[in-house]
N, C-alpha and C positions, 0 to 999 in steps of 0.2 A: 621283572617278575610280576608285578601287578599291572594289569592291562586296563580293561574296562570296569568301571564302577557305576552303580546306579544308586542314587540317594533320594529318598522321599523327603522333600524339603519342608514345606509348610512355613516358609519364610516370607515376611511381608515384602512385596515389591515396592520400589521407590516411585514407580509410575503405574498407572492403570492401563491395562491392555484388554483386548477382547478375551472372553472366557475360552478356556481350552485351546489356547493358542501356542504354537511352537514359536519360541522367541529367537530372534537372530543372534547367533553366537559365533565365536571364532571356530576355526577348524578343530575338530576333535571334541567339541562340546555341544550337547543338545539339551534344551531346557523347555519346559512347558508350564504355563500358568494354570491355575485351577478354574473352576466354572465362573467364579466372580471376577476373575481378571486382576485380582489384587494380591495374590499369593503365588510365590514360586513353588509349584507343586512337585515337580519331578526334574531331576538332573541326571543325565547320562554322559559319561566322559571317557574317551579313550586317552588315558594319560600319556602313553608314548607318542600318540599323534599330536597331542597338545604340546609336548616338550620338544619332540624332534621334527614335527611336520608330517610324519607318516608312522605307521605302526610296524614297519619291517624291523625296526630296532626294538629292543626290550629295555625296560628300566633295570639297569645292571646292579645298582647298589642303593644304599640308604640316601646318599646325597641326591641322586637323580629322582628318587621317590619323593623326597622332601621338596625338591624344586618343582616337580609337576603339581603336587598338591598345593603348594604356595601360589603357583600361577593360577590354578583353578579357583582358589579362594579369592584372589585379587579380581578375577573376571566377574565372578558371581557377586562380589561385594559392590560392583558398579551398578547393579540393577536391583539388588535386594539387601535387606538387613540380615546378613548371613553370620552365624556364630563361628567361632574358631573351629578349625579342622578337627580338633580333639573331641568336639561335641557331635560330629557327624556319625551316623550309624548306617552305612551302606547296606542295602538289601541284596546287592549282587556284587560278587568279587570274581573277576576272571584272572587266573594265574597262568602265565605263559612263559615258555623258554624256547629258544631256537638251538638246534643241535646239528653238528656236522656228522650226520649219520645217513646211511643209505635209506631213502624214503620208501620206494616201492617194495623191496623185500620185507622191511619191518612192518609196513602197513598190512601187507597180505598175511604175514605171520601172525600179527595181532588180531586180524579179523576172525580168527578161530578162538580167541580167548575171551574171557569175561572180566569185567571190573567188579570187584567186591562192592556191594551196596547198590548195584544196578541190576535189576532182575532181567531186563531184556538183553539179547545178544548184540553183537556189533553190527553196524550198517556200513558197508563198503561204498565209498563214493563211486559214482558212475564211471569216472575216468581212472579209477584204481589208484589215485594219488592221495587218498585219505580214508580214514575210518573213524567212526564215532560210536559212542555209547550214550544213551539218554535215559535218565531215571524218570520217575513219575513227574509229569508236568514240566519236564526239562529243567527241574530245579537242581539237578546234579548231572553235569555233562563232562565227558572226557573225549577229546579229539586228537588225532594224529594226522597231520597233513603236510603237504609240501608248500611252505610259505612262498618260495620263489615262484612256483607255478601259479599260485593264487595272485601274486603281484605281477605276473607275466614278465618276469625277467629271467635271463639265463642263469643256469646253475640249479642247485637243489639244496634245500635246508629243511630238515624235519622240525616242525613245530608241535610241541606237546602242550595242549591247552586244557585247563580245567575251569569249569564255570560252576559257581555255588550261588544259589539264590534261596531267599526265604528261609524256611526251617533248616534246609540242608546247609546253608551258610552258617547258621548258629550251631548246628550239630557237628559239623566237620572242621570248623575253624574256631578255636577257643582263644587264640592269642590276640594281640593288638594288630589290627589291620594296617596300621601306619608303620609297623616295624618290619623291615625287610627280612630279618632273620626268622621271625614268626611266620611270615608268608612262605618262605622257602621250606621251613619244616613241615607245614601243612601240605605244600605241593609235593614234597618228596614222599611223605607218608602215603599219599594216594597213589603216586606212580609206582612205588616199590611194592604195593599190594597186588599189582598185576603179575601174573605168573611168569617165570622165566621161559625163554624159548631155547630149547636144547638143539644143538647142531646134530643133524642126523649123520650116522656113519653110512658106509656103503650099504644100501637097501637091506637092512637087517630083517625087514618084514614087508608085508604087502602094502601097508600104509605108506611107507617111505618109497616104495616102488611107484605107487600111484601118484605121489607128490612130484615125480619127474615128468608127469604127463601134462598136456595143455589144460588150461583152466576149464574149458568145456567138458573135457573128459573127466576131470576131477569132480565136477558138479554132477554129472550123470551118475557116476559111481556112488557118490554120497546120497543122491536121491533114491537109488535102489536100496540103500541101507536105512531108509527112514523108518522102517518097521522096528528097528532095534530100540532098546530102552534109551531115553534121551541122554543120560550120562555116558552110555557106551558110544552113542553116535557123536557126541561132542568130543570124546577122547579120540575117536577115529579122525574127526575133522582137524583137531588140534595137531595131531601127528602128521597128517597129510599136508597141511598148510605150512607147518614148520619145515618139512622137507622141500616143499615148493619154493620157499623163500631163498634157499641156497645160501644161507648166511655163512660167512667164512669161519665163524666161531659162535658158541652159545651166547645168548644175549640176556642180560638182566638189568632192569632199571636201577637195581641196588648198586651195580658196578658203575653205571653211567653217572649217577648223582651222588657225589661225596656227601658225607654226613653233615659237615659244617658249612660248606660254601658251594654254590652252584658252579659247574664248569664254565669256561669262557664261552660266551654266546656267539653264535653266528648272526651277523647283522645283514639284513636284506635291504638293499637300497632300491628305490623306485627308478624307473626309466627316466631319462631326460626327455622332457616333453618340448615340442617345438610348435610355434605358431607362425603365421605368415607375416608378422610385423617385425620380427627381430630375433635375437638369440633365445635359446631355450629358457623358459621360465615356467613356474607354476603359480597360478593366481587362485586365491580364494575369494569368491564374490559373495558376501553375505547378503541376506535379505535387507530390504530398505529399513533403516533404523530411525525414521523420522519421528517416532513417538518416544525416543529415548533422549534424556538430557545429554549435554555435550560430552561429559566425562564418560558416560556409558557408550556413546557413539564412537568415541575414540577406541574403547576397548573392543567393540564389535569390529571395527575396521582394521584393527591391528592383528588380524589372524596370521599365524605363522605360515611362511611359504618355504619350500625347499627346492633346491636345484641340485641334482646329483645324478651320477651315472648309474645305470642299472647294473646289478651284479651282486655278488656276495663278498662280504668282508668279515674276517675273523680277527679278533684282537691278537696282535703279535705275529700274524701270518700274512697280512696284506690282502690283496685281492685274490680270490680263489678262482 
């Protein structure tokens, strides 16, 4: 559920480094010193990547969340005087989940919708495999995209991602960011606020008839209707894109996301990588850690590696 976090540190470093320097860290962790080179100023961490070696998997429960945060605390404690995780106050929280849902139809159908709290409309990715909504200064973002395509592996998995930063983080998330259930409740509340997509019947009106046309034709017709009041134009577009999606049934995030627990996630595994010297392996080569004491050097050099086959895997279902 919890993916990337950003923490404004302000914690004294155990060694002195160059000011404004990006420090060598294990896979999934990024850290920077302040101008003086004596303070750990900023930390950014992809928790699934730190725990699993890649972010095609999500943190599925409280145990995995605790394990990832504990691992991050151990790494940071090697280089700085870091307080307990309970004293951290992240300025950014990314909440994600992977779904076994048809990506392209849902992406195109959602492109005509709006997310409450974000004034701007949706932006469709150039390849048609994703859509995003961005609030002011990108402090509130919602994205739907094909995680398998992004990782360049066979198959398809819809990832729904929410990013909360700064004031939006404080406004839209009131719970304990270390609690899996609180994270899921906030995630679900935002996703179910998106309007449902109704399954069109046999062309009951001209909008549904236009939805059966090619995307270029749909865009030209909508362009000719640009003189209409904006709410009317948006209603036309919503009906046209819902018809174009050709969903087998009506879609609602309220039906996809149970009240108490998230559905089983779809895990996307990276491709097996090959080198010319031996069997498939993945290596993480950190920056030179000559300025670190021996215990920190060991932490830097022990970055997790992963060796796995490309493809999708869902709990209880095996390979897809």
